[in-house]
C-alpha angles and dihedrals in degrees: 000000000000092000091057091049089051090051092053092045091052092050092048092051093048091049089051093048091050089055096042092048087062097051090127095097086068085068090075086064103033102032107011099170094053093042091054098048109015139064126264088256089059089063088061098050114117113260097033119118110276091350088153091065092063093042090051091050092055093043090052090050091053094045092047091054091047088054089050089052091052091048090051092049097046105032108034117092120252094249088065093066097095122137091271094055091045091053091050091048095049093043094051092045092053094043093047095046098048094040088055096047093045094051094042092061105061118191118235115247139170103254097214098047114065092181088066093056133080093294092074091059100058092133094051118079097200127174094294092050092047092051091047090051092052090047089052090056087054094057090046092054091046092051092050090048091050091052092050090048091051092049095048096046097032091227104164128340095208091049091047092053091044092051091049090050091049091051089053093046092047092049094048094045090048093051091046090050092051092047091048090051091048090054093044093241125157103282097189100102095032091056093047091054091048092050093050092049090047090053090051089047090055090051091049092053089049092051092051091051091046095052091045091054092045091051091049090050091051091048092049091050091051092050092050092049092049092050091051092051091051 
């Protein structure tokens, strides 16, 4: 059925976005010095080795989530548009849009002087930081929506608990990152943890959508079979 194909497509796209969002480990191969001492955003600054690879990865993440939003809007049945689905839709739309615009506007940087890059400006939010903050609010809203959806439809208890734990982990890691930035601490490790948790959060949202679509497909099949038997 088309609904089942949509469910598998959604899950595949979310899995891909979770991987692409964590492209920073490639920095240890393509731009080792920056990867060791800078932030993930430093890997995307113009002039760095293969900076376009990391920009492309983030742009693809944003575009993929925008595509997911369109699929949800056009393909999902009207009965799906509860508050939980609306939260997921808005959250993904915001995250996808601001991730794309943030990545598509690389900041110039001297490639051989890491202290001239984004890491020197930890106390300044800047356009990139502002867009990343708005995008973060998007993933938060989507996670909350996924949890509400799971509760209402009783999709999967293990997935529900895992999504709640990821929401807590994402919130804590985000707060720790902000506090570290406010105190001008080394953000390297804090950001890596936040990026990993964000990638897992994207996958969790995708899994909740997948199981919801699969359940709806199964219910529709049962209804059709029952009507035929009658």
